BADOTOR-906702 format. One record per residue (C-alpha): x, y, z. Coordinates in Angstrom, 1 decimal, decimal comma, padded with zeros to 4 digits. Layout:
[r [X Y Z]]
...
END
This chain:
[r [033,8 121,2 162,6]]
[r [035,5 117,9 161,8]]
[r [034,5 114,4 161,0]]
[r [035,7 111,4 163,8]]
[r [036,6 108,2 162,2]]
[r [036,5 105,0 164,3]]
[r [037,8 101,4 164,0]]
[r [036,6 098,5 162,4]]
[r [033,7 100,8 162,5]]
[r [035,4 103,9 160,6]]
[r [032,7 104,8 158,6]]
[r [029,9 105,1 161,7]]
[r [032,0 106,6 164,3]]
[r [030,9 104,1 166,8]]
[r [032,7 100,8 167,6]]
[r [030,1 097,3 167,6]]
[r [032,1 095,9 164,6]]
[r [035,2 097,1 166,3]]
[r [034,5 094,5 168,7]]
[r [034,1 091,9 166,5]]
[r [037,3 091,9 165,2]]
[r [039,1 091,7 168,3]]
[r [036,8 088,8 169,3]]
[r [038,0 087,0 165,9]]
[r [042,0 088,0 166,7]]
[r [042,1 086,7 170,2]]
[r [040,5 085,3 173,3]]
[r [038,7 087,8 175,2]]
[r [039,9 088,6 179,1]]
[r [036,3 088,8 181,0]]
[r [035,9 085,7 182,8]]
[r [032,0 086,1 182,7]]
[r [031,7 086,2 179,5]]
[r [034,8 083,8 178,6]]
[r [032,5 080,6 177,8]]
[r [030,6 082,4 175,5]]
[r [033,6 084,8 173,7]]
[r [035,8 082,1 173,4]]
[r [033,6 080,2 171,1]]
[r [035,2 080,0 167,7]]
[r [033,7 082,6 165,1]]
[r [031,5 080,2 162,6]]
[r [032,9 080,5 158,7]]
[r [028,7 081,9 158,1]]
[r [029,6 084,3 161,2]]
[r [032,8 085,5 159,3]]
[r [030,7 086,4 156,1]]
[r [027,9 088,2 158,1]]
[r [030,4 090,3 160,1]]
[r [032,5 091,1 156,6]]
[r [029,3 091,7 154,9]]
[r [028,1 094,2 157,4]]
[r [031,8 096,3 157,4]]
[r [031,3 096,3 153,1]]
[r [027,5 097,9 153,5]]
[r [029,1 100,2 156,3]]
[r [031,8 101,7 153,4]]
[r [028,7 101,7 151,2]]
[r [026,4 103,7 153,5]]
[r [029,0 105,9 154,4]]
[r [029,8 107,1 151,1]]
[r [026,2 107,9 150,5]]
[r [026,4 109,9 153,7]]
[r [029,0 111,9 153,1]]
[r [027,6 113,4 150,3]]
[r [024,8 115,2 152,1]]
[r [026,0 115,0 155,9]]
[r [028,6 117,8 156,3]]
[r [030,7 118,2 159,1]]
[r [030,8 115,4 162,2]]
[r [029,1 112,2 161,5]]
[r [028,0 109,6 163,7]]
[r [026,0 106,0 162,8]]
[r [025,8 102,8 163,5]]
[r [025,6 100,6 160,6]]
[r [025,2 097,7 162,8]]
[r [022,3 099,0 164,5]]
[r [021,1 099,3 160,8]]
[r [021,9 096,2 159,5]]
[r [020,1 094,3 162,2]]
[r [016,8 096,5 161,8]]
[r [017,0 095,7 157,9]]
[r [017,5 092,2 158,6]]
[r [014,5 091,3 160,4]]
[r [012,9 093,1 157,8]]
[r [014,7 091,1 154,9]]
[r [013,5 088,4 157,0]]
[r [009,8 088,9 155,4]]
[r [011,1 089,8 152,0]]
[r [010,3 087,1 149,5]]
[r [011,4 087,2 145,4]]
[r [013,4 089,9 143,9]]
[r [012,6 092,5 146,9]]
[r [015,0 090,1 148,9]]
[r [017,5 089,8 146,1]]
[r [017,7 093,7 146,4]]
[r [018,3 093,6 149,9]]
[r [020,7 090,8 150,0]]
[r [022,8 092,7 147,1]]
[r [022,7 096,2 149,0]]
[r [023,3 095,4 152,3]]
[r [025,5 092,6 151,7]]
[r [023,9 090,0 153,5]]
[r [025,3 086,6 152,2]]
[r [024,1 083,2 152,7]]
[r [020,5 083,3 151,8]]
[r [017,5 083,6 154,3]]
[r [017,7 079,8 155,5]]
[r [021,5 080,6 156,8]]
[r [021,9 084,3 157,3]]
[r [019,1 084,7 160,1]]
[r [021,5 082,0 162,5]]
[r [024,4 083,6 161,6]]
[r [023,4 087,2 162,2]]
[r [021,9 085,8 165,4]]
[r [025,0 084,7 166,4]]
[r [027,0 087,8 165,6]]
[r [024,2 089,5 167,8]]
[r [024,3 087,0 170,8]]
[r [028,5 087,9 171,1]]
[r [027,7 091,4 171,8]]
[r [024,9 091,1 174,6]]
[r [025,0 090,9 178,2]]
[r [027,8 092,8 179,1]]
[r [027,5 094,1 182,2]]
[r [030,5 095,0 184,4]]
[r [031,0 098,8 185,9]]
[r [033,7 099,2 183,3]]
[r [031,8 098,0 180,4]]
[r [028,2 098,1 179,1]]
[r [027,0 096,8 176,0]]
[r [023,3 096,1 175,2]]
[r [021,4 095,0 172,2]]
[r [017,5 095,2 171,6]]
[r [015,3 094,4 169,3]]
[r [011,2 094,8 169,1]]
[r [008,4 094,9 166,7]]
[r [005,4 096,9 166,8]]
[r [002,2 096,3 164,9]]
[r [-001,7 095,5 165,5]]
[r [-002,3 092,0 167,1]]
[r [-002,0 089,0 164,7]]
[r [-000,5 091,2 161,9]]
[r [002,3 089,2 161,3]]
[r [002,5 085,3 160,5]]
[r [003,8 083,1 163,5]]
[r [006,5 081,7 161,4]]
[r [008,2 085,4 161,1]]
[r [007,4 086,3 164,5]]
[r [008,9 083,0 165,7]]
[r [012,4 083,7 163,7]]
[r [012,8 087,2 164,7]]
[r [012,4 086,1 168,3]]
[r [014,7 083,1 168,0]]
[r [017,5 084,8 166,1]]
[r [016,8 088,6 167,0]]
[r [015,5 088,4 170,4]]
[r [012,5 090,5 168,9]]
[r [009,5 090,5 171,1]]
[r [006,1 091,5 169,3]]
[r [004,2 094,4 171,1]]
[r [001,0 095,6 169,9]]
[r [000,8 099,5 168,8]]
[r [-002,5 101,1 167,2]]
[r [-001,5 103,0 164,3]]
[r [-005,2 104,5 164,0]]
[r [-003,5 106,6 167,0]]
[r [-000,7 107,1 165,1]]
[r [001,0 109,9 167,5]]
[r [000,2 107,6 170,5]]
[r [002,0 104,5 168,8]]
[r [004,6 107,0 168,1]]
[r [005,2 108,4 171,8]]
[r [005,3 104,3 173,2]]
[r [007,8 103,4 170,4]]
[r [009,8 106,4 171,2]]
[r [009,7 105,7 175,1]]
[r [010,8 102,0 174,5]]
[r [014,2 103,3 172,7]]
[r [014,7 106,2 175,1]]
[r [014,6 103,5 177,8]]
[r [016,9 101,2 175,6]]
[r [019,5 103,9 175,1]]
[r [019,5 105,1 178,4]]
[r [017,8 108,5 177,7]]
[r [020,5 109,3 175,0]]
[r [017,9 109,1 172,3]]
[r [014,3 110,5 173,3]]
[r [012,5 111,0 169,9]]
[r [014,0 108,4 167,1]]
[r [010,3 109,1 165,4]]
[r [009,5 112,4 164,7]]
[r [005,9 113,5 164,1]]
[r [004,6 112,3 160,9]]
[r [007,2 109,4 161,1]]
[r [004,2 106,8 161,4]]
[r [000,9 107,7 160,1]]
[r [-002,6 105,5 159,9]]
[r [-001,2 103,6 157,2]]
[r [001,8 102,2 159,4]]
[r [001,4 098,9 160,3]]
[r [004,7 097,2 161,5]]
[r [007,7 099,2 162,8]]
[r [010,8 097,3 163,3]]
[r [013,5 098,7 165,6]]
[r [016,9 098,1 167,4]]
[r [018,4 099,9 169,7]]
[r [022,1 099,7 171,2]]
[r [023,5 101,2 174,5]]
[r [027,6 101,4 175,2]]
[r [029,5 102,8 177,6]]
[r [033,0 101,4 178,0]]
[r [035,9 103,2 180,6]]
[r [039,4 103,6 178,8]]
[r [042,3 100,7 180,1]]
[r [044,4 103,9 179,7]]
[r [042,4 107,0 181,2]]
[r [043,6 110,6 180,2]]
[r [044,1 112,5 183,4]]
[r [041,7 115,5 183,5]]
[r [044,7 117,5 184,7]]
[r [046,4 117,1 181,6]]
[r [043,5 118,1 179,1]]
[r [044,1 121,7 177,8]]
[r [042,9 124,3 175,3]]
[r [044,3 123,6 172,4]]
[r [044,1 124,2 168,2]]
[r [042,3 121,6 165,9]]
[r [042,9 122,3 162,2]]
[r [039,5 122,3 160,7]]
[r [041,3 122,8 157,2]]
[r [044,7 124,3 156,4]]
[r [043,3 127,6 156,8]]
[r [041,0 127,6 159,5]]
[r [041,2 126,2 163,5]]
[r [039,3 125,9 166,4]]
[r [040,4 125,9 169,9]]
[r [039,0 122,6 171,8]]
[r [039,5 120,5 174,8]]
[r [042,6 118,1 174,1]]
[r [042,8 115,1 176,2]]
[r [046,4 114,4 176,8]]
[r [048,6 111,0 177,3]]
[r [051,7 112,9 178,0]]
[r [053,7 110,0 179,3]]
[r [054,8 107,2 176,9]]
[r [052,2 104,0 177,0]]
[r [052,1 101,3 175,6]]
[r [049,5 101,0 172,4]]
[r [048,8 099,1 169,3]]
[r [049,8 101,2 166,3]]
[r [050,4 101,3 162,5]]
[r [051,2 103,7 160,3]]
[r [051,5 104,0 156,6]]
[r [052,1 107,0 154,1]]
[r [048,2 107,5 154,2]]
[r [046,9 107,0 158,0]]
[r [048,1 106,6 161,0]]
[r [045,9 103,7 163,2]]
[r [046,0 103,7 167,1]]
[r [043,9 101,7 169,1]]
[r [042,7 102,6 172,8]]
[r [041,0 099,7 174,1]]
[r [038,3 099,8 177,2]]
[r [038,8 097,7 180,3]]
[r [038,7 094,1 179,7]]
[r [040,2 094,4 176,4]]
[r [036,8 093,1 174,4]]
[r [036,2 095,9 172,7]]
[r [038,3 099,2 171,5]]
[r [038,2 102,2 169,3]]
[r [040,8 102,6 166,8]]
[r [041,3 106,0 165,5]]
[r [042,4 106,7 161,7]]
[r [044,3 110,1 161,4]]
[r [045,2 111,2 157,8]]
[r [048,7 111,3 157,3]]
[r [048,9 114,8 156,2]]
[r [046,3 118,0 157,3]]
[r [043,4 118,5 154,6]]
[r [043,3 115,0 153,1]]
[r [040,5 113,4 155,3]]
[r [037,9 113,8 152,2]]
[r [040,3 112,0 149,6]]
[r [041,2 109,3 151,8]]
[r [037,7 108,8 152,8]]
[r [037,1 107,6 149,2]]
[r [039,8 105,4 148,6]]
[r [039,3 103,3 151,8]]
[r [037,4 100,1 151,5]]
[r [037,1 097,2 154,2]]
[r [039,3 095,0 152,8]]
[r [042,1 097,9 153,3]]
[r [041,1 098,4 156,4]]
[r [040,9 094,8 157,3]]
[r [044,6 094,6 156,2]]
[r [045,8 097,9 158,1]]
[r [044,6 096,1 161,1]]
[r [045,9 093,2 161,0]]
[r [049,3 095,0 161,1]]
[r [048,8 096,8 164,2]]
[r [051,6 096,2 166,6]]
[r [052,5 096,9 170,3]]
[r [054,6 100,2 170,3]]
[r [055,5 103,0 173,2]]
[r [053,9 106,6 172,1]]
[r [051,8 109,6 173,8]]
[r [048,4 110,8 172,8]]
[r [046,3 113,7 172,1]]
[r [042,3 113,5 171,6]]
[r [040,1 116,0 171,4]]
[r [037,0 115,6 174,1]]
[r [033,9 115,6 171,6]]
[r [030,3 114,7 171,7]]
[r [028,1 114,0 168,7]]
[r [024,4 113,2 167,2]]
[r [022,9 112,4 163,8]]
[r [019,8 111,9 162,9]]
[r [019,1 110,6 159,2]]
[r [016,3 109,6 157,3]]
[r [018,0 106,4 155,0]]
[r [015,3 105,9 152,3]]
[r [017,4 108,1 149,4]]
[r [020,7 106,1 150,7]]
[r [019,2 102,6 150,4]]
[r [017,3 103,5 147,0]]
[r [020,5 104,8 145,6]]
[r [022,7 101,6 146,9]]
[r [020,2 099,4 145,0]]
[r [017,3 098,5 146,9]]
[r [014,2 101,0 145,4]]
[r [011,7 098,0 145,1]]
[r [011,3 097,5 148,6]]
[r [010,3 100,9 149,1]]
[r [007,7 100,6 146,1]]
[r [004,0 099,4 146,0]]
[r [005,8 096,4 144,0]]
[r [007,4 095,3 147,2]]
[r [006,9 091,8 148,4]]
[r [007,2 091,4 152,2]]
[r [004,9 088,4 152,0]]
[r [006,7 086,7 154,6]]
[r [005,6 089,1 157,0]]
[r [002,1 089,1 157,2]]
[r [001,6 086,8 154,0]]
[r [000,1 089,5 151,4]]
[r [001,6 091,9 149,0]]
[r [000,3 095,2 150,6]]
[r [003,7 096,0 153,0]]
[r [006,4 098,0 151,9]]
[r [008,6 100,2 153,5]]
[r [008,3 103,6 154,1]]
[r [011,2 105,1 155,9]]
[r [014,3 103,6 157,7]]
[r [015,1 106,1 160,4]]
[r [018,6 106,4 162,5]]
[r [019,7 108,0 165,5]]
[r [023,3 108,0 167,0]]
[r [025,0 109,6 170,0]]
[r [028,5 109,6 171,0]]
[r [030,3 111,2 173,8]]
[r [034,2 110,9 174,1]]
[r [035,7 111,9 177,5]]
[r [039,0 111,2 179,8]]
[r [037,4 108,7 181,4]]
[r [036,0 106,2 178,4]]
[r [033,4 106,0 176,0]]
[r [029,2 106,4 176,0]]
[r [027,3 105,8 172,8]]
[r [024,0 105,2 171,4]]
[r [022,0 104,1 168,2]]
[r [018,7 103,5 167,8]]
[r [016,8 102,4 164,2]]
[r [013,2 102,0 163,2]]
[r [011,9 100,7 160,1]]
[r [008,4 101,9 159,0]]
[r [006,2 099,6 156,8]]
[r [003,2 101,0 155,8]]
[r [000,5 099,3 153,8]]
[r [-000,7 100,3 150,4]]
[r [-002,7 103,7 150,5]]
[r [-006,0 102,9 148,6]]
[r [-006,5 104,8 145,3]]
[r [-008,0 108,6 145,7]]
[r [-011,0 109,4 143,6]]
[r [-013,7 112,3 143,8]]
[r [-017,1 110,7 143,3]]
[r [-020,1 113,5 142,7]]
[r [-023,4 112,2 141,6]]
[r [-024,6 115,8 140,1]]
[r [-026,0 114,3 137,0]]
[r [-028,2 111,0 136,4]]
[r [-027,0 108,2 137,0]]
[r [-027,9 104,2 137,7]]
[r [-028,1 102,3 141,3]]
[r [-028,5 098,6 142,3]]
[r [-029,1 096,5 145,9]]
[r [-027,4 093,5 145,4]]
[r [-026,2 090,3 147,3]]
[r [-022,5 090,9 147,8]]
[r [-021,7 087,5 148,1]]
[r [-023,7 085,8 145,3]]
[r [-023,8 089,1 143,0]]
[r [-027,5 088,5 142,6]]
[r [-029,5 091,8 141,8]]
[r [-032,4 092,7 144,3]]
[r [-033,2 095,8 142,7]]
[r [-032,4 097,9 140,2]]
[r [-032,7 101,9 139,0]]
[r [-031,9 104,9 137,4]]
[r [-032,1 108,7 139,0]]
[r [-032,7 111,2 136,2]]
[r [-034,1 113,7 138,4]]
[r [-033,7 113,3 142,3]]
[r [-036,9 115,6 143,0]]
[r [-039,4 114,2 141,2]]
[r [-040,3 110,2 142,0]]
END
């Protein structure tokens, strides 16, 4: 029906990176989080944030080719799940992930910086604003190297949970139950039937949950049914929320877009809406918008008095990202030549699927949103063959270790001695 584009996460429909932009712009107000959030963002953390934003635009452009209508996703969730996977990548596999996902700094410095970014977003727990980030690894006992588990635990807070993929449906239900719990039941079936199999050896998961109340809530009495122009020639009726009284917002307009920032209580997070200056121009402007251009325009937001009309809406998107990530430049991690030896010490793991789901609900009171990502890693499947001993053959019995032959024989006719 229509695509809403949000803030610093314009291409995602969520607000996770928007919070980081606000943190870099000024000190937050919440006393509970003051000490943590007032810490200056390091140069390395800034590079990670910049890279995450650039990946967001790259992925959005890929998704927009196939996903019609409404779209919501969390590039932060996807980046985080793949960052844990990247921790085990080596050689050209790591290089492709670095370039495609815009991971700067190299393994040694990237993970501490990414961990710092994650910690800034964790732990909001007031009645007005909740924001939780959770990571977990699922695999067989002793299937991962201790150094890999230590890194993902230290920088991503990822706990390792045993999962028996010889019973794939049971493993899938267990992982989905964790995601459902972390997202407050907003995402109930991230992994669908067939997403994991007996070839699966590891699943890396990220989940994000957000619920925030508007600093300036909309009055329900002022919500009216109004027309929404889906295209220049077609409109639909929607429940339009209204702020009829002029109030102070951060606002900026140019010849392409109007930018409006809607803060949540506490002022640490906000939603920024980009409205094309002319109807029917969204697709054209999406292609021209870049992370650098967005950052430049956000810096121009200024205080202004105005009225606001915004449709009440809900959205959910479920996508499998293998095709998009390959087209963006990382085919090797999905191939049998992938090198994830940093995970288990072997060269038999590859990414089978990257599965993502996101949900958002925007109402008069505020916003509730959730997202989850699973990176499913499979072991190389052994080659298949058909062996039919229906003609004469040789046989032998040997010591498997010394290769000493104990018996040697031939079968010309199985029905005779």
